[in-house]
BADRENFI-722667 format. One record per atom (N, C-alpha, C): residue in one letter; atom name; x, y, z. Coordinates in steps of 0.05 Angstrom, whole numbers, plus 5000, padded with zeros to 4 digits. Atoms other than C-alpha are relative to their C-alpha. Layout:
residues N
A;CA;X;Y;Z
...
This chain:
residues 183
M;N;5017;4977;5000
M;CA;5000;5000;5000
M;C;5018;5025;5000
T;N;4984;4975;5002
T;CA;5028;5068;4980
T;C;4993;5018;5024
K;N;5004;4981;4978
K;CA;5034;5125;5029
K;C;4974;5015;4996
R;N;5025;4985;5006
R;CA;4977;5162;4994
R;C;4975;4982;5005
Q;N;5023;5018;4995
Q;CA;4931;5101;4997
Q;C;4996;4996;5030
R;N;5002;5002;4971
R;CA;4947;5093;5071
R;C;4988;5025;5012
A;N;5011;4975;4990
A;CA;4931;5166;5084
A;C;4970;5001;4994
T;N;5028;5001;5008
T;CA;4865;5158;5046
T;C;4985;4981;5018
Q;N;5012;5020;4983
Q;CA;4849;5096;5086
Q;C;4997;5011;5029
D;N;5001;4988;4973
D;CA;4865;5131;5152
D;C;4978;5021;5002
L;N;5020;4979;5001
L;CA;4822;5191;5133
L;C;4972;4989;4999
T;N;5027;5013;5003
T;CA;4764;5146;5114
T;C;4992;4987;5027
L;N;5006;5013;4974
L;CA;4768;5106;5179
L;C;4993;5020;5021
I;N;5004;4979;4980
I;CA;4772;5169;5221
I;C;4973;5013;4995
A;N;5026;4987;5007
A;CA;4713;5202;5184
A;C;4977;4982;5007
I;N;5021;5019;4993
I;CA;4670;5139;5191
I;C;4997;4998;5030
S;N;5001;5003;4970
S;CA;4688;5134;5265
S;C;4987;5025;5013
V;N;5012;4975;4989
V;CA;4670;5207;5279
V;C;4969;4999;4995
A;N;5029;5002;5006
A;CA;4603;5197;5244
A;C;4986;4979;5016
F;N;5012;5022;4984
F;CA;4591;5131;5281
F;C;4996;5009;5028
I;N;5003;4990;4973
I;CA;4603;5164;5348
I;C;4977;5020;5002
A;N;5021;4980;5001
A;CA;4557;5221;5330
A;C;4972;4987;4998
V;N;5026;5014;5003
V;CA;4501;5175;5307
V;C;4993;4985;5025
C;N;5005;5015;4975
C;CA;4508;5132;5369
C;C;4993;5018;5023
S;N;5007;4982;4979
S;CA;4503;5193;5413
S;C;4971;5009;4998
Y;N;5028;4993;5005
Y;CA;4435;5207;5382
Y;C;4981;4978;5009
I;N;5017;5022;4993
I;CA;4408;5138;5399
I;C;4996;4999;5030
S;N;5006;4999;4972
S;CA;4374;5142;5466
S;C;4981;4977;5007
V;N;5015;5024;4992
V;CA;4348;5079;5500
V;C;4990;5004;5028
P;N;5010;4997;4972
P;CA;4301;5085;5560
P;C;5008;4976;5016
F;N;4991;5022;4983
F;CA;4323;5043;5619
F;C;4982;5000;5025
L;N;5015;5001;4976
L;CA;4300;5046;5691
L;C;4988;5027;5008
S;N;5014;4977;4989
S;CA;4249;5095;5718
S;C;5008;5027;4988
G;N;4995;4974;5013
G;CA;4259;5150;5667
G;C;5028;5005;4992
I;N;4972;4996;5008
I;CA;4334;5143;5660
I;C;5004;4987;4973
S;N;4994;5011;5026
S;CA;4357;5134;5589
S;C;5030;5002;4996
F;N;4971;4999;5007
F;CA;4426;5122;5560
F;C;5003;5000;4970
T;N;4994;5000;5029
T;CA;4458;5132;5493
T;C;5021;4979;4994
L;N;4980;5020;5009
L;CA;4504;5087;5453
L;C;5027;5014;4994
Q;N;4976;4984;5004
Q;CA;4558;5141;5453
Q;C;5025;4985;5011
L;N;4978;5014;4987
L;CA;4603;5102;5501
L;C;5007;4974;4985
F;N;4996;5024;5017
F;CA;4593;5039;5460
F;C;5017;5006;4976
A;N;4985;4992;5023
A;CA;4619;5076;5399
A;C;5029;5006;5007
V;N;4973;4994;4991
V;CA;4679;5102;5437
V;C;5016;4974;5005
F;N;4987;5026;4995
F;CA;4695;5031;5461
F;C;5008;4987;4973
L;N;4996;5015;5025
L;CA;4689;5002;5391
L;C;5022;5014;4983
V;N;4980;4985;5015
V;CA;4729;5057;5356
V;C;5028;4996;5012
A;N;4974;5003;4986
A;CA;4785;5052;5408
A;C;5011;4972;4996
A;N;4990;5028;5003
A;CA;4789;4976;5401
A;C;5007;4993;4971
L;N;4995;5008;5028
L;CA;4788;4974;5325
L;C;5022;5016;4986
L;N;4981;4983;5014
L;CA;4832;5032;5305
L;C;5026;5002;5015
S;N;4975;4996;4987
S;CA;4904;5048;5320
S;C;4997;5023;5021
P;N;5002;4978;4981
P;CA;4917;5094;5379
P;C;4999;5028;4987
R;N;5001;4974;5014
R;CA;4931;5152;5331
R;C;4973;5005;4987
Q;N;5025;4997;5014
Q;CA;4869;5140;5290
Q;C;4977;5004;5019
S;N;5023;4998;4982
S;CA;4823;5131;5349
S;C;5001;5026;5016
L;N;4998;4974;4986
L;CA;4850;5192;5386
L;C;4992;5023;4982
I;N;5008;4979;5019
I;CA;4843;5235;5324
I;C;4969;5000;4997
S;N;5030;5002;5002
S;CA;4771;5210;5317
S;C;4986;5012;5023
I;N;5012;4989;4975
I;CA;4754;5227;5389
I;C;5004;5031;5001
F;N;4995;4971;5000
F;CA;4787;5296;5384
F;C;4983;5015;4980
I;N;5016;4987;5021
I;CA;4751;5312;5319
I;C;4971;5001;5009
Y;N;5027;5001;4990
Y;CA;4685;5289;5349
Y;C;4995;5022;5021
I;N;5003;4980;4978
I;CA;4694;5333;5411
I;C;5003;5028;4988
F;N;4996;4974;5011
F;CA;4720;5391;5370
F;C;4975;5010;4984
I;N;5024;4991;5015
I;CA;4660;5393;5322
I;C;4976;5004;5019
G;N;5021;4995;4980
G;CA;4614;5388;5382
G;C;5005;5027;5014
L;N;4994;4975;4986
L;CA;4650;5445;5417
L;C;4995;5025;4983
I;N;5005;4977;5017
I;CA;4643;5491;5356
I;C;4970;5003;4994
G;N;5029;4996;5002
G;CA;4568;5481;5360
G;C;4984;4979;4984
V;N;5015;5020;5015
V;CA;4551;5422;5315
V;C;4988;4981;5021
P;N;5014;5016;4980
P;CA;4499;5382;5354
P;C;5005;4970;4998
V;N;4992;5028;5002
V;CA;4537;5316;5357
V;C;5000;4986;5027
F;N;5000;5012;4974
F;CA;4534;5305;5432
F;C;4972;4988;5007
A;N;5025;5013;4991
A;CA;4480;5265;5469
A;C;4978;5022;5002
G;N;5022;4981;4999
G;CA;4412;5298;5465
G;C;5000;5021;4979
F;N;4997;4981;5022
F;CA;4429;5333;5400
F;C;5010;5027;5009
R;N;4989;4975;4989
R;CA;4470;5384;5438
R;C;5028;5004;4988
G;N;4973;4992;5009
G;CA;4533;5421;5417
G;C;5007;5026;5013
G;N;4991;4975;4989
G;CA;4574;5480;5439
G;C;5018;4996;5024
I;N;4981;5001;4978
I;CA;4626;5496;5491
I;C;4986;4997;5027
S;N;5015;5003;4975
S;CA;4572;5499;5545
S;C;4996;4971;5008
V;N;5002;5029;4993
V;CA;4566;5423;5541
V;C;5025;4991;5014
L;N;4975;5008;4987
L;CA;4639;5414;5559
L;C;5001;5012;5028
F;N;4999;4987;4973
F;CA;4632;5463;5617
F;C;4975;4995;5016
G;N;5024;5008;4985
G;CA;4566;5433;5639
G;C;5006;4976;5017
A;N;4997;5022;4980
A;CA;4555;5378;5690
A;C;5010;4974;4988
T;N;4991;5026;5012
T;CA;4568;5321;5641
T;C;5025;5003;4982
G;N;4977;4995;5017
G;CA;4628;5352;5605
G;C;5024;4982;5007
G;N;4978;5018;4992
G;CA;4676;5308;5645
G;C;5000;4973;4986
Y;N;5002;5025;5015
Y;CA;4651;5248;5608
Y;C;5013;5002;4973
L;N;4987;4996;5026
L;CA;4674;5278;5543
L;C;5031;4998;5003
I;N;4972;5002;4994
I;CA;4743;5286;5573
I;C;5007;4971;5006
G;N;4996;5028;4994
G;CA;4736;5215;5599
G;C;5001;4983;4975
F;N;4998;5015;5025
F;CA;4725;5191;5528
F;C;5028;5000;4989
I;N;4972;4999;5010
I;CA;4794;5215;5510
I;C;5018;4981;5015
L;N;4984;5018;4983
L;CA;4825;5179;5569
L;C;4993;4971;4995
S;N;5009;5027;5006
S;CA;4783;5117;5555
S;C;5012;4990;4974
T;N;4988;5007;5026
T;CA;4807;5117;5483
T;C;5029;4993;5003
L;N;4971;5006;4995
L;CA;4879;5120;5506
L;C;5004;4973;5013
V;N;4998;5025;4985
V;CA;4870;5062;5555
V;C;4995;4976;4981
I;N;5007;5023;5017
I;CA;4836;5016;5505
I;C;5019;4997;4976
S;N;4984;5002;5024
S;CA;4876;5032;5442
S;C;5029;4992;5006
L;N;4972;5007;4993
L;CA;4944;5029;5477
L;C;5002;4971;5011
S;N;5000;5028;4990
S;CA;4926;4964;5513
S;C;4998;4980;4977
V;N;5003;5018;5023
V;CA;4904;4931;5448
V;C;5026;5000;4983
K;N;4975;4998;5015
K;CA;4967;4957;5413
K;C;5022;4984;5013
F;N;4977;5012;4986
F;CA;5016;4933;5466
F;C;4995;4971;5009
F;N;5005;5026;4990
F;CA;4981;4870;5491
F;C;4984;4982;4981
G;N;5014;5016;5020
G;CA;4945;4846;5429
G;C;4970;5004;5001
N;N;5029;4996;5002
N;CA;4873;4846;5407
N;C;4984;4975;5009
K;N;5015;5023;4988
K;CA;4852;4785;5448
K;C;4976;5010;5015
K;N;5024;4992;4986
K;CA;4783;4787;5478
K;C;5005;5007;5029
S;N;4995;4994;4971
S;CA;4811;4785;5549
S;C;5013;5027;5003
V;N;4987;4974;4999
V;CA;4856;4845;5536
V;C;4980;5022;4994
T;N;5020;4979;5007
T;CA;4800;4884;5502
T;C;4980;5004;5023
M;N;5020;4997;4979
M;CA;4751;4869;5558
M;C;5012;5013;5025
L;N;4988;4987;4977
L;CA;4799;4887;5614
L;C;5006;5029;4995
S;N;4994;4972;5006
S;CA;4821;4950;5579
S;C;4974;5017;4999
M;N;5025;4986;5001
M;CA;4748;4970;5568
M;C;4989;5004;5029
L;N;5008;4997;4971
L;CA;4732;4957;5642
L;C;5016;5022;5013
L;N;4983;4979;4988
L;CA;4791;5000;5663
L;C;4992;5027;4989
S;N;5007;4974;5013
S;CA;4771;5054;5613
S;C;4973;5010;5010
L;N;5026;4992;4989
L;CA;4700;5053;5639
L;C;5003;5012;5028
L;N;4994;4990;4973
L;CA;4726;5063;5710
L;C;5012;5028;4998
V;N;4987;4974;5004
V;CA;4770;5121;5685
V;C;4979;5021;4991
C;N;5021;4982;5010
C;CA;4710;5152;5649
C;C;4981;5007;5023
Y;N;5017;4995;4977
Y;CA;4666;5145;5712
Y;C;5014;5019;5019
I;N;4985;4983;4981
I;CA;4720;5177;5756
I;C;5002;5028;4989
T;N;4997;4974;5013
T;CA;4733;5234;5707
T;C;4973;5015;5000
G;N;5026;4987;5002
G;CA;4659;5248;5695
G;C;4988;5007;5027
S;N;5011;4994;4973
S;CA;4639;5243;5769
S;C;5015;5023;5014
L;N;4985;4978;4988
L;CA;4695;5288;5792
L;C;4993;5027;4987
W;N;5008;4975;5015
W;CA;4677;5339;5738
W;C;4972;5009;5009
F;N;5027;4994;4991
F;CA;4604;5334;5759
F;C;5000;5013;5027
L;N;4997;4988;4974
L;CA;4623;5348;5831
L;C;5011;5029;4999
L;N;4988;4973;5003
L;CA;4667;5407;5811
L;C;4980;5020;4990
I;N;5019;4981;5012
I;CA;4614;5439;5767
I;C;4976;5005;5020
S;N;5023;4997;4982
S;CA;4558;5426;5818
S;C;5008;5017;5024
R;N;4991;4983;4977
R;CA;4598;5456;5875
R;C;5005;5029;4992
A;N;4995;4973;5009
A;CA;4618;5515;5833
A;C;4973;5015;4996
A;N;5027;4988;5003
A;CA;4543;5527;5822
A;C;4986;5003;5027
G;N;5011;4996;4974
G;CA;4532;5527;5897
G;C;4988;4975;5013
S;N;5012;5025;4989
S;CA;4509;5455;5908
S;C;5019;4989;5022
T;N;4984;5013;4978
T;CA;4532;5417;5970
T;C;5000;4969;4996
I;N;5001;5029;5006
I;CA;4526;5349;5935
I;C;5027;4987;5008
G;N;4976;5015;4992
G;CA;4574;5297;5962
G;C;5007;4978;4979
L;N;4991;5021;5019
L;CA;4612;5241;5927
L;C;4979;4978;4997
G;N;5020;5022;5001
G;CA;4560;5188;5946
G;C;4976;5007;4983
S;N;5023;4991;5016
S;CA;4503;5229;5916
S;C;5008;5002;4971
A;N;4991;4998;5028
A;CA;4544;5243;5854
A;C;5002;4973;4987
L;N;4998;5027;5011
L;CA;4558;5169;5844
L;C;4972;4989;4995
W;N;5027;5010;5002
W;CA;4484;5154;5855
W;C;4987;5012;4975
V;N;5012;4987;5023
V;CA;4466;5203;5800
V;C;5015;4993;4974
C;N;4983;5002;5024
C;CA;4524;5194;5751
C;C;5010;4972;4993
V;N;4988;5026;5006
V;CA;4547;5122;5757
V;C;4981;4977;5004
I;N;5015;5025;4993
I;CA;4502;5072;5792
I;C;4978;4993;4980
P;N;5021;5007;5019
P;CA;4442;5077;5744
P;C;5011;4990;4973
F;N;4989;5006;5026
F;CA;4489;5068;5685
F;C;5018;4975;4999
I;N;4981;5023;5000
I;CA;4531;5008;5707
I;C;4990;4977;4982
I;N;5010;5023;5016
I;CA;4487;4954;5677
I;C;4999;5007;4970
P;N;5000;4994;5029
P;CA;4475;4989;5610
P;C;5029;5003;4989
D;N;4972;4996;5010
D;CA;4549;5008;5605
D;C;5014;4973;4998
L;N;4988;5027;5002
L;CA;4570;4936;5619
L;C;4989;4985;4975
A;N;5011;5012;5024
A;CA;4522;4913;5564
A;C;5013;5012;4975
K;N;4986;4987;5023
K;CA;4553;4964;5516
K;C;5029;4989;4997
L;N;4973;5011;5000
L;CA;4622;4939;5536
L;C;5001;4972;4988
I;N;5000;5028;5010
I;CA;4605;4866;5523
I;C;4994;5000;4970
L;N;5006;4998;5029
L;CA;4575;4884;5455
L;C;5024;5010;4985
A;N;4976;4989;5014
A;CA;4637;4925;5437
A;C;5022;4980;4999
V;N;4980;5021;5000
V;CA;4683;4868;5457
V;C;4994;4979;4978
Y;N;5009;5020;5020
Y;CA;4643;4819;5414
Y;C;5004;5011;4972
L;N;4998;4989;5027
L;CA;4640;4865;5354
L;C;5029;5007;4992
S;N;4972;4994;5007
S;CA;4713;4886;5358
S;C;5015;4974;4993
A;N;4988;5026;5007
A;CA;4733;4812;5357
A;C;4991;4992;4972
R;N;5011;5007;5027
R;CA;4688;4801;5296
R;C;5010;5017;4978
L;N;4993;4981;5021
L;CA;4708;4864;5259
L;C;5030;5006;4998
G;N;4972;4992;4998
G;CA;4781;4870;5280
G;C;5017;4994;4976
N;N;4984;5007;5023
N;CA;4813;4833;5223
N;C;4992;5015;4975
L;N;5010;4986;5023
L;CA;4769;4867;5172
L;C;5010;5029;5000
V;N;4991;4972;4998
V;CA;4787;4937;5196
V;C;5030;5003;4998
R;N;4971;4998;5000
R;CA;4861;4923;5206
R;C;5013;4992;4974
K;N;4988;5009;5025
K;CA;4872;4896;5136
K;C;5008;5024;4983
């Protein structure tokens, strides 16, 4: 493959990945007692597992950048810098860290299901920590006295089961699609 063909392939994979994450952020699935979740995290998991660290990080950065300039690609058809500086903005930052964890783990330890699953579990924990700490910071800056336990109850606990389901689906699909994407 020539350098130009490789660049075209990289650009295509990155563009498809950005679009995939955006589309998955629009898909909202109702869960327990009014709580709904999107497939945004599923898309982040899958992109990070399938692409190289460079490709997956560029995809996440482009996705966040186009959202920050106002294109409504974030969950709930939202966009703009206010989303990053809102209560859930830490999860967007968490997506970057999650992508790093998964893509580097797969690169250095191989794309075995066990590696992918463990790296996704670790990245989910990283995303939860980043998002919850951000939520606390923003809430307290707005004058709330919310504690860590309450923040976890709002930001993490209702999403554990759906996020684990997304993780399992991403592990399965990355194993099935891995060789096809990496060719």
